[in-house]
C-alpha positions as CSV (number, residue, x, y, z in Angstrom):
1,M,86.8,-162.3,-120.3
2,I,87.7,-162.1,-117.2
3,P,85.1,-161.2,-114.9
4,V,83.9,-158.2,-113.8
5,T,85.0,-159.8,-109.8
6,E,88.4,-160.5,-110.7
7,R,89.2,-157.3,-112.9
8,I,91.6,-154.2,-111.3
9,L,90.7,-151.7,-113.5
10,L,86.6,-150.8,-114.3
11,T,84.4,-148.7,-116.6
12,V,83.1,-145.7,-115.1
13,R,79.7,-147.1,-115.2
14,E,81.2,-150.6,-113.6
15,A,82.2,-148.2,-111.1
16,A,78.8,-147.2,-110.1
17,D,77.4,-150.7,-110.8
18,R,79.3,-151.5,-107.4
19,L,78.8,-148.1,-105.6
20,G,74.8,-148.4,-106.6
21,I,75.0,-145.3,-107.8
22,G,74.3,-143.7,-111.4
23,R,76.0,-142.7,-114.2
24,S,75.7,-139.4,-113.6
25,T,76.7,-139.4,-109.9
26,A,79.8,-141.4,-110.6
27,Y,81.1,-139.0,-113.3
28,E,80.3,-136.7,-110.8
29,L,81.9,-137.7,-108.2
30,I,85.1,-137.9,-110.9
31,A,84.9,-135.0,-111.3
32,S,85.2,-133.6,-108.3
33,G,88.4,-136.4,-107.8
34,R,86.6,-138.2,-104.6
35,L,86.5,-141.0,-107.0
36,G,89.9,-141.7,-108.4
37,T,90.4,-142.8,-112.4
38,V,93.4,-143.8,-114.5
39,H,93.1,-143.1,-118.5
40,I,94.8,-145.4,-121.0
41,G,94.2,-143.8,-124.0
42,R,91.0,-142.3,-123.7
43,A,89.1,-144.9,-121.7
44,C,88.4,-143.3,-117.8
45,R,88.5,-146.5,-116.2
46,V,88.4,-146.9,-112.0
47,P,90.3,-148.8,-110.0
48,V,89.0,-151.3,-107.6
49,D,91.5,-150.2,-105.0
50,A,89.5,-146.3,-105.8
51,V,86.1,-147.5,-104.9
52,D,87.4,-149.5,-102.1
53,R,88.6,-146.2,-101.2
54,F,86.4,-144.1,-101.6
55,V,83.3,-146.7,-99.4
56,E,86.5,-146.8,-96.6
57,A,86.9,-142.9,-96.2
58,L,82.7,-142.8,-97.1
59,R,82.4,-145.3,-93.6
60,T,84.8,-142.7,-91.4
61,S,83.8,-139.6,-92.3
62,H,79.8,-141.5,-91.1
63,L,81.8,-142.6,-87.9
64,D,84.2,-138.9,-87.4
65,G,80.9,-137.3,-88.0
66,R,78.8,-139.6,-85.4
67,I,81.6,-139.4,-82.1
68,R,81.2,-135.6,-83.4
69,G,78.0,-135.4,-82.8
70,A,78.2,-137.7,-79.8
71,A,80.7,-135.4,-77.8
72,L,78.3,-131.9,-78.8
73,V,75.0,-134.2,-77.5
74,G,77.4,-135.2,-74.3
75,R,79.1,-131.5,-74.2
76,R,75.2,-129.5,-74.4
77,H,73.3,-132.4,-71.6
78,Y,75.8,-131.8,-69.2
79,G,75.5,-128.5,-70.4
80,D,71.9,-128.0,-69.4
81,L,72.7,-129.4,-66.0
82,D,74.5,-127.1,-64.7
């Protein structure tokens, strides 16, 4: 069997483990369309690159939120000086 670190498709449980979340949360992310899957027959698999894209989207949205938050705080701060 090929080690999980070398496979390009993961089971939902393996993807959840890789993300450090529960299986139910992984299924919720799949249902919401935030985590991509492929189907081979009846088997649902998560491509490794879908996991990577999900994490990158989280990092980007977190960074964007921090930048927006800093900009708002900056405006409030400057507004207080007027």
